GUPAZA-177565 format. One record per residue: residue in three letters; x, y, z of N, C-alpha, C, O, CB in turn. Coordinates in steps of 0.02 Angstrom, whole numbers, plus 50000, padded with zeros to 5 digits. Glycine has a CB too. Example, Ala and Ser with C-alpha at 12.3 -4.5 7.8 and 13.67 -1.06 7.14 Angstrom:
ALA506604971650390506154977550390506604983550390507124983450423505654977650452/SER506424988850354506844994750357506455000250394506705005750402507044997050286/
//
This chain:
MET489685012049675490095016549635490805013949631491005009649671490085023749665/THR491205016349583491895014149573492375019349602492325025249586492035012849499/GLU492825017149643493335021449672494025018549655494095012549644493245022249749/ARG494525022849653495195020649640495525018149704495375020449759495615026349609/SER495975013349695496325010349751497075010149735497265009749676496055003149766/VAL497485010549786498205010349776498525005949830498305005849887498505017449777/ARG499055002449810499414998249857500125000849863500465002049813499414990849835/VAL500355001749925501035004349936501434999649981501154995650018501005011349967/ARG502085000149976502544996250018503045001050049503325005350015502904990749977/VAL503155000350114503605004850151504085000650193503884995850226503195009750197/PRO504745002350191505224998350227505264999950302505085005350324505904999250197/ALA505494995050339505684996250409506295000750411506665001250362505824989550446/THR506405004050467506965008550474507305007550542507015004950589506745015750466/SER507935009650545508295009850608508575016850615508905019350569508855004450612/ALA508455019950671508685026850682509255027150731509365022550770508105031250707/ASN509615032550729510165034350774510825031150752511325034550746510005032250845/LEU510835024550741511425020850719512015021850768512595022050747511635023050649/GLY511845022450831512345023750882512395031150897511985033750935513025021050860/PRO512885034750867513005041750886512545046850854512525052650876513695043550870/GLY512175044950802511785049850764511085050950792510595050250756511725047750692/PHE511045052650856510405053050891509935057950856510095063850849510505055150964/ASP509345055550836508835059450802509065062450736508735066950710508595064950848/ALA509625060050709509895063150647510035058050592509955059650533510515066950663/LEU510255052050611510435047050561509925041450559509595039950610511135044150575/GLY509855038350501509395032750495509565028550434509965030550392508675035150491/LEU509245022750430509315018450371508665014750360508265013750405509915013550380/ALA508575012650298508005008450279508245001450266508785000450238507625011350217/CYS507854996450286508074989450276507514985250244506944987350239508274986450344/THR507704979350224507274975150182506774971050222506764964850220507704970450140/LEU506364974550259505794971750294505224976650283505324982750292505944970550372/TYR504634974350263504134978950236503434977950265503224972450282504114978350162/ASN503084983650270502364983650279502044985650213502314989950177502134988350337/GLU501484982650196501114984550137500414986850156500134984350205501084978750086/MET500144991450118499484994050133499114995550069499394998250021499535000450177/THR498474993750067498034995550011497535000550036497194999450086497684989249981/LEU497475006150000497025011550020496515012849965496695013549906497425017950035/THR495895013249984495355015549940495035021549974494775020950030494825009949926/LEU495035027349941494695033249967493975033249942493845031949884495065039649946/THR493515034849986492805035049968492535042049979492755045750023492405029850008/ARG492035043849938491735050449945491215050650001491045056050026491425052449879/GLU490975044850019490495044450074490865043250139491395039950139489975038950061/PRO490595045650196490915044350261490915036850276490495033150250490555048150317/GLY491385034850317491425027750337492145025350334492505026850286490975023450292/LEU492345021750384493035019650389493065012150402492775009650450493395023450445/LEU493415008550358493525001450368494285000350371494635001850323493204997150311/ILE494524997750427495244996450436495334989150454495054986750503495545001150491/ALA495724985650414495874978650426496624977650426496974979950381495534974050373/ALA496874974250477497594973150483497724965750496497354962350530497894977450539/ARG498274963350467498504956550481499264956750489499604961250465498284951650424/GLY499514951750524500234951450534500454954350601500074954150649500594954950479/GLU501054956950603501354959450665500924964850698500754969850667502044962250651/GLY500754963750761500414968750801499704970250780499424975250802500794974950800/ALA499404965950738498744967550711498224968550766497774972750759498514961950665/ALA498274964750819497774965150873497804971750911497334973550946497874959550922/TYR498354975450903498444981650941498344987950898498424993550922499134981850971/ILE498154987050835498084992750790497364995250792496904991450779498274990750717/PRO497265001650810496585004450814496225003850747496515005050694496605011650836/GLY495585002150751495185001550691494705007250680494205006650645494804995150693/ASP494865012950711494425018850705494845025050691495415024550667494015019850770/GLU494555030950704494885037250687495545038450723495915043050704494415042850701/ARG495685034450774496325035250809496905032350770497485033650786496295031850877/ASN496765028450719497285025050680497755030150647497525034750615496965020450627/ILE498415029150657498905034050632498935034250556499095039450528499595032450660/VAL498775028750523498745028850450498185033450427498285037650383498635021650421/TRP497605032750457497035037050439497175044350456497005048750417496405034650475/LYS497485045650513497655052550532498135055550480498075061450463497975052750602/SER498595051550455499075054050406498735055350339498895060150304499655049050397/ILE498275050950320497885052050259497495058550264497505062550217497405046150247/ARG497155059550320496775065750329497225071850328497035077150301496395065450395/TYR497815071250356498295076850357498465078950285498455084850269498935074850395/LEU498615073950244498795075650175498205078350136498285083150097499075069450139/LEU497625075450145497035077950110496885085150130496685089250088496425073450123/ASP496975086750194496875093650217497375098350182497185103650159496965094150294/LYS498005096250179498525100450146498365101450073498535106750044499215097150154/ALA498055096450041497895096949970497215100249957497035101449900497895090049939/GLY496855101850011496185104750002495675099749976495205101749942496225110549956/ARG495765093249990495315088049963494955084350019494625079250005495715083149921/ALA494985086650081494705082950137493945082250132493665077150153494885086350202/GLU493605087350105492885086950098492665082550040492105080050039492595093850089/GLU493115081449993492965077249936492985069849954492575065849931493455078649879/PHE493475068049995493555061150017493465060650092493895062850130494245058249996/ARG492905057950113492725058050185492775051150218492675050550278492035060750194/GLY492915046050179492985039350206493525035450172493825037750123492325035650201/ALA493655029450197494195025450168494125018050187493825016350238494875028050189/GLN494415013850145494555006950163495315006150166495665007750118494225001850112/ILE495565003850222496285003050233496424995850252496164993250301496535007950289/ARG496824992550212497004985550226497764985150232498134986750186496734980750169/MET497994982850290498704982750306498954975550314498624971250344498844986650369/SER499544974450286499894968050296500574969850327501014972550293499974964050228/ASN500664968150391501234970650429501744965150444501574959850469500994973650494/ARG502364966550427502924962050443503414965250493503844961850520503294960050379/ILE503334971650504503794975250548503534974750620502964976750634503864982650527/PRO503934972150667503714971550736503524978250766503834983350752504254968250779/LEU503004978250807502744984350838503144985950901503334981450939501994983550855/SER503274992450912503594994850973504244991250988504374989251045503124994151032/ARG504654990350936505294986950945505894991150921506464988950927505284980450907/GLY505764997150895506315001350872506475000450798507035001850777506914999950911/LEU505994998050759506084997250687505625001750646505485000350588505974989950668/GLY505395007150677505035012250641504335010450620504105012850568505415014050581/SER503985006350659503315004250638502835010250633502415010450588503034999050687/SER502885014950679502435020750675502615025150616502175027850583502455024850740/ALA503255026050603503475029950544503235026650480503025030050433504235030650544/THR503265020050478503035016350419502295017650407502075018550350503155008950427/ALA501905017750461501185018950454501045025950428500625026950384500835017950522/ILE501405030850455501325037850433501505038550359501125041450320501765042550475/VAL502085035850340502315036450271501855032650224501735034850168503035033850265/ALA501595026950245501125023150203500495027250189500265027650132500945016450236/GLY500225030350242499625034350233499735040250187499325041650143499375036750300/LEU500285043850198500435049650156500575047650084500315050950038501035053450184/THR500965042450073501145040350006500535038049967500455039749908501665034650009/ALA500115034049999499525031349965499025036949948498775037249892499185026050008/ALA498885041249997498405046649985498665051349931498285053649888498275050550050/ASN499305052849932499605057249882499525054249812499355057749765500345058449897/ALA499655047649806499595044349741498875044449715498765045349655499845037149745/LEU498395043649760497695043249738497425049949714496945050149675497275040749795/ILE497725055449737497465062049714497925065149662497905071149650497405066749774/GLY498345060949630498745063449574499445065649591499775068949550498395068949543/SER499685064049650500375065549672500545073049667501025074949634500875061649630/PRO500155077349700500315084449700500935086249741501215091649733499725088449725/PHE501135081749786501695083149830502295078649813502205072749800501495082149904/ASP502895081649812503495077749800503735074549866503425075549918504055082049770/ARG504285070849862504525067249921504745071949977504655070550036505095062649902/HIS505025077649958505235082350009504635084950048504665085750109505625088149978/ALA504095086350013503485088650048503215083150093502995084550149502945090849996/LEU503215076950068502985071450110503425070650172503165069050225502985064850069/LEU504075071850165504525071550222504335076850274504335075450334505255072450200/GLN504185082850250503995088150297503345086350333503285087250394503915094850259/PHE502855083850296502225081850327502335076250378502075076550434501715079450273/ALA502735071250359502855065650403503215067750467503065065350521503265060250367/THR503685072450460504045074950518503575078950563503625078550624504635079350497/ASP503135082850533502655086650572502215081950614502045083450671502215091050526/ILE502035076350585501605071550620502005067650672501785066850729501285066650569/GLU502595065150653503005060850697503385064750750503475062350806503505056950655/GLY503595070850734503965074950781504705075350767505035079950790503855072350850/HIS504975070550729505685070550711505765066350648505355061850635506135067950770/PRO506295067650608506345064450542506755058050539506815055150485506625069250495/ASP507045055850595507555050550590507285043950563507665040250531507845049350658/ASN506655042350575506355036250546505975037550482506015033650435505895032950597/VAL505605043050479505185044250420505615045750358505415044050302504705050150432/ALA506205048850368506625050450310506865044150273506765043750212507235054550333/PRO507175039350307507365033350269506775029350243506825025950192507795028850312/ALA506195029650279505605026250254505385029150187505125025450144505035026650305/ILE505475035550177505285038850115505815038050061505665036350004505145046250127/TYR506445039350079506985039650030507365033150020507655032049967507465044950049/GLY507375028750070507805022950067508525024650082508695030550091507745019649999/GLY508955019550084509665020550095509815022750166509415022050212509925025550047/PHE510415025550175510605028950237510395036250230510435039150176511375028350252/THR510165039350284509965046350281510275050350337510365048050393509195046850284/VAL510455056550319510665061650368510135066950367509965069650314511385064650351/ASN509865068550425509275072950428509405078850475509695078150528508655069050451/THR509185084750453509225090650495508545094250495508155093650448509785095450471/VAL508415097850549507825102150554508065109050573508355109950626507295099250606/THR507935114050530508145120950541507535125450539507215126150487508675123150489/ASP507385128550596506785132750601506165129150576505745132150542506885139250561/GLY506115122850593505525118850575505545115750506505105111850489504925123150580/THR506045117550465506095114850398506575108850396507135109350421506335120350349/VAL506345103450368506735097250366507145096750302506905098550248506275091150373/GLU507765094350309508165092750251508435085650261508585083550317508755097750242/CYS508485082050206508705075050208509215073850153509095075550095508115070250202/PHE509775070850171510265068550123510275060950125510445058050176510985071550137/SER510075057850070510055050550067510635048150023510765050849970509375048050038/PHE510985042850048511555040350010511625032850019511365029950066512195043950031/LEU511985029749972512135022649976512865022049996513295025349966511985018949909/PRO513025017850045513715017150068514155013650017513905010049973513745013450134/ARG514805014550023515275011149979515535004750011516025001749988515855015749961/ILE515205002650064515324996150095514664992250090514144994750112515574996750169/PHE514684986250063514084982150062513984979150131514384975150154514134976550007/LEU513434981050163513294978950231512684974450235512204975250197513204984950276/ARG512714969850281512114966250302511984968250374512434970050412512204958450295/PHE511344967850393511144969650461510864963550496510434960050470510634975450460/VAL511104962450556510804957350598510414961050652510704964450694511344952450630/VAL509764960350651509324963750699509054958450747508744953550726508734967550663/MET509184959450811508914954950862508274958050890508274963650914509434953650918/VAL507734954150888507084956450911506924953050978506714947250978506524955050858/PRO507014956451034506874953351099506134952051108505714955151074507134957751157/ASP505964947551154505264945551164504904950151213504494947851253505224938351189/PHE505064956651210504684961451251504634968051213505034969551170505014962551321/TYR504124971951231504004978451200504354983851240504484983051300503254979951194/LEU504504989451207504764995351241504495001451204504655002551146505554995451243/SER504085005351238503795011151205504315016651197504755017451239503185013851244/THR504255020551143504705026151132504645031151189505145034051209504545029551065/LYS504045031951215503935036651271504355034651331504675038851362503185036951289/SER504335028251348504735025751405505475026651394505845028451439504575018351419/ALA505695025351332506405025951316506635033251315507215034751329506555022851248/ARG506175037851300506345044951301506375047651372506775052051388505825048951261/GLU505955044851415505905047451483506545046451524506665050151571505335044151519/VAL506955041651506507565040351545508155044851523508685044751554507775033051537/LEU508055048751470508595052951446508645059451486508125062251505508495054551372/PRO509245061851498509325068151536509135074151493509175073951432510045068851561/ALA508945079551525508775085751490509405089151463509375092651412508395090551535/GLU509975088151496510605091051475511155085751478511115081051517510795097251519/VAL511655086551435512215081851435512875085751439512895091551420512205077451370/PRO513405082551465514055085951469514325087751400514185084251351514555081551506/MET514705093151397515005095351334515425089751302515415088851241515435101551345/LYS515805086151344516245080851317515835075351282516065072451233516675077851372/ASP515235073951308514815068951276514535071451209514485067651161514235066951322/ALA514365077851207514125080851144514675080651091514545078851034513885088051156/VAL515285082451111515845082251064515995075151041516125073950982516485085351097/PHE515955070451088516065063351072515585061151017515795057950969515975058951135/ASN514955062951025514455060650975514515064150909514425061050856513765061551002/ILE514675070650910514775074250847515335071050806515265069850746514925081650860/SER515895069550840516465066750805516315059650779516505057950723517075066550851/HIS515975055650819515835048750798515295048550743515345044450698515615044550857/ALA514795052850747514285053050694514605055250628514445052550575513715057750713/ALA515045060250631515395062550571515835057050542515855056050482515815068750586/MET516185053450586516615047950564516195042350532516405039350483517025045250622/LEU515615040950561515185035750534514975037350463515015033050419514565034950579/VAL514745043450451514535045450384515125045450336515065043150279514205052450385/ALA515695047950359516295048050316516515041050297516675039650239516865051850350/ALA516525036550346516745029650334516285026050285516515022450241516795025750399/LEU515625027050294515155024050248515225026850177515195023250128514435025050273/SER515325033450173515365036750108515995034850070515985034150009515345044250117/ARG516555033950106517185032250074517315024750071517775022550036517745035550111/GLY516925020850107517025013650107517605011450150517945006550134517125011250038/SER517735015050204518295013450247518075009050306517815011550356518625019950274/GLU518175002650298517984997950351518384999250415518124998450470518084990750328/LYS519015001250408519445002650465519155008150509519145007650570520145004550442/HIS518915013450477518645019150515517945017850540517705021250586518655025350472/LEU517605012950511516925011450532516895007950599516405008550635516575007250479/CYS517415004350615517374999650671517325002950740517104999650787517974995250670/ASN517515009250747517415012650811516885018250807516775021850855518065015650835/ALA516575018750748516135024550736515445023850767515085028850772516055025550663/PHE515245017850789514575016850815514505018450889513965017750918514355009650802/ALA515055020550921515035022150992514605028351005514565032850963515745023251020/ASP514285028451063513815033851080513865035651154514015031451196513085031651063/ALA513745042051169513745044251238513105047951258513045050051315514345048751251/LEU512635048851210512055053051224511435049151247511035051851286511875056851163/HIS511345043051224510705039751241510775032451261510375030051302510255040251182/GLN511255028751234511265021551246511435019851319511145015151347511765018251200/ASN511885023551350512045022251420511435022951465511355019151512512595026951444/TYR511015027851449510425029151491509875023951479509485022451523510155036151477/ARG509855021251418509335016451401509535009151416509115004751415509165017051328/ALA510175008051429510425001251441510044997551495509914991551486511155001451459/PRO509855000651551509474996851602508804994251578508524989651608509365001251663/LEU508534997151524507894994851497507974988551454507474985251439507565000351457/ILE508584986951435508714981351390509274977151421509864978451410508914983751318/PRO509094972051461509594968051496510124965151449509954961951399509264962551534/GLY510764966251466511304963351427511494966951364511864964251323511134956451410/MET511244973051354511344976551291512084977051271512254975351215511044983451295/PHE512494979251316513204980151297513554973451288514024972951249513554984251350/ASP513344968251323513614961651312513434959051242513834955751210513364956651366/VAL512834960651220512614958751152513024962451100513234959551050511864960151142/PHE513154968851112513584972751067514274969451061514524968351006513654980051091/ALA514564967851119515234964951119515244958151084515724956651049515474964151191/ALA514724954251094514684947651062514644948450986514944944550949514074943751088/ALA514274953450962514214954650890514884956350860515064953750807513704960250876/LYS515254960750892515914962750866516404956850867516784955950820516204968550907/LYS516384953050921516844947250925516704942250870517154938750847516774943950994/ALA516064941750850515874936850798515984939450727515884935850679515154934950806/GLY516184945950721516354948450654516014954750632516164957250578516214943350607/ALA515554957450672515224963650653515694969550662516134969450704514584964750695/CYS515604974750621515984980950630515774984550694516184987750727515894985650570/GLY515144983950711514874987250769514144985550778513854982150736514964994850765/ALA513854987850832513144986650846512864992650883513234996450913513044980050886/ALA512214993350881511894999050912511174997350931510894992450907511905005150865/LEU510905001450973510195001150989509815003650928509985008950902510025005351053/SER509324999950906508935001950847508375006750870507905004650903508634995850811/GLY508445013050851507965018050873507955018350949508485018850981507265016450847/ALA507355018150977507285018251050507315011251080507255010351141506635021551069/GLY507405006051037507444999151061506754996051068506244999151053507804998851127/PRO506744989851092507304985951118507704982051067508174978551085507044981251169/CYS507534982551001507934979050952508654981750952508774987650962507624979850882/LEU509114977250940509814979050931510014977250860509804972050834510274975550985/ILE510434981450830510624980250760511384979950755511734984350780510344985750714/ALA511634974850721512354974050709512484975250635512074973550592512604967050730/PHE513054978250620513244980150553513814975650530514364975850558513444987750549/VAL513684971650479514164966450459514354967450385513924967050342513854959350469/PRO514994968850371515204969150301515064962550265515234957150290515964970850296/GLU514754963050207514534957050172515114952350157515034946250158514184958950108/LYS515704955150142516264950950123516514946550181516874941650169516844955250097/ARG516334948250242516554944150299516154937650305516374932850336516484948150364/ASN515554937550274515154931450270515054928150339515154922150347515484926450223/CYS514854932250388514794929550456514134931550490514094931750551515374931950498/THR513624932950451512994935050481512694929650526512404931250578512494937050428/GLU512754923350506512494917950548512864917750615512554916750668512544911150512/ASP513514918650613513914918550674513724924350719513674923650780514664918850658/VAL513624930150688513434936150727512754935150759512654936750818513434942450682/ALA512284932550721511604931350747511634926450806511304927550857511144928650692/HIS512004921150799512054916150852512374919150915512134918050970512474910050829/ALA512904922950905513254926050963512804930950999512794931151061513894929550940/MET512424934950962511974939850993511414936351031511234938351086511684944550940/ARG511134931051001510594927351034510844924251100510494924451150510324921850987/GLU511434921351098511704918151158511864923351212511774921951272512334914151142/ALA512094929151192512234934451241511594936751274511574938051334512584940351207/PHE511054937251235510404938951264510184933451312509944934851367509874939951208/ARG510254927251292510034921651333510404921451400510114919251450510134915051296/SER511024923651401511404923751464511104928651513511254928451573512134925451451/HIS510674933151488510304937851531509564935951534509144940051553510384945051505/GLU509414929751515508734927051519508244930751474507654931651491508494927151590/ILE508494933051417508074936251367508094932051303508624930451278508314943651353/GLU507504930351277507454927051213507374932351158506994937051166506864921951211/ALA507734931451104507694936151048507764932250983508144927450978508244941651053/ARG507394934450933507434931150867507824935650819507744941750820506724929650839/PRO508244932650777508644936650731508294937950664507924933650639509314933250718/LEU508404943850637508214945450569508854947250531509234951450553507694951350566/GLN508954944050474509544945650433509304949650373508944947150330509924939050411/LEU509504955950371509224960750323509774964150283510364964050301508794965850359/ARG509564967250228510004971450188509744978550186509224980050216510064968550116/LEU510104982850152509904989850146509364990450092509464988150035510514994350129/ASP508804993550109508304995250059508535001650024508715006550058507594996150091/THR508535001749959508785007549922508245011749889508395016849858509265005249869/LYS507615009749895507075013049858506625017349903506355022349880506645007949823/GLY506535015349966506065018850009505345017049991505215011949959506155026450003/ALA504885021250012504175019950001504025019749926504265023849887503735025350035/ARG503615014749907503455013849836502725012349826502405009049867503875008149806/VAL502455015049771501785013149749501855006849708502195006849656501435018949708/LEU501535001349730501594995049695501134994649635501344992649580501464989349742/HIS500494996449646500044996749589499405000449608499235001249666499874989749564/ARG499075002749556498425006049563497895001849528498054998149481498435013349533/ARG497275002249552496734998749519496065002149536496035006249581496724991249539/ASN495555000249500494885002649516494554997549561494634991549552494465003849453/ALA494165000049611493824995649658493084997549661492915003449662494144996049727/ASN492654992449662491944993749671491784994449746491904989849785491524988049641/VAL491515000149764491375001649834490635003349841490365007349802491815007549858/LYS490305000449890489595002049902489535009149929489875010949977489284996949951/SER489115012949898489005019849921488425020149970488255025549995488865024549862/
//
C-alpha cells in the first residue's frame, strides 16, 4: 500500500545562556533530520545514523516514537496510525547540552503533525513538547528558532522569540565526555539565597535588553550566573578557566550550554575572532587534561521545518 512520508529538520539548541535558568534559549545552525512514514498496520522500524546512533532505542522506548504517539493521541488519530518507519540522521551530539532530546521530541511532533494535515499550530506543539520534556527552554527555540524567552504559568507555556540586533557567532566546545541532565540536576540545591535570585533576575533581564537593543557594552557582563553554574562546575573540569579564556580571546561572554558539558561562547561577528576564541577555549580545556572539539555556529532563525513530503510504498 502507499503511505505518505515527511522529512523534517530541527536545530540544536542551547538553554539557560548563563543567568536565564530554565527560561532562555537559542537555536543554532546544527541540525538533525528525520523522515517519518506513518503506517496503518502495527510495526515499528527505527533507523539512526550519525551522532549517538548506537545509543538510540529502536523500539517503543524511542522518544521520537513516544512524541509521535502523543500527538496522534491528542488528534484522536492513534487508532488510525499504529505503526511507523522512522529514519534519523543526527549531527547533534548526544548528552552534551545541545538539546538532543528536545530535538527528537520536536522532530516527532512536527513530522506527525504535518502528516495528518497540521491540525496544531506551533504554540500547541510547544505545549505538547513541554509536557513531554518537562520544561520549555530547549523545545521552544527548537520550534521557533532565534533567541527565546519562555514562561510557564499554571502549566501553560508562553514563548517570545526574537532576533538580536547584534550579529553573533557561537563557539561551542564539545568535551570528550558525556554528562546526563539528571546528574547535572542532582547537584543543584533545593533553595538558593535571595541575593543569588536577584543577581540572576537582573542579569537575565540585562541579557535580553542588550540583545534586543544591540548594546555590546551591556552584553559583556550579562552572562554571569549564580543559580546553577557554580554548582555544576565540579562536573566540568576547568569550566571557569575556559570562560575566562574565551573572553580574553574576544568573546563577549561564555556559559554552560544547557546542563553541559558543552560550553558556548558568544562572539560579535564584527570582531572576527571565532578562530582565536575556539583555540583559546580548547587550550584552556587541555590544561585540565580535557580534549574538546570546537563547533563554530550561527543563530538559526527558522526553527523546526518540514523539508518535503512524498508518497512511499510500504508493505502492509
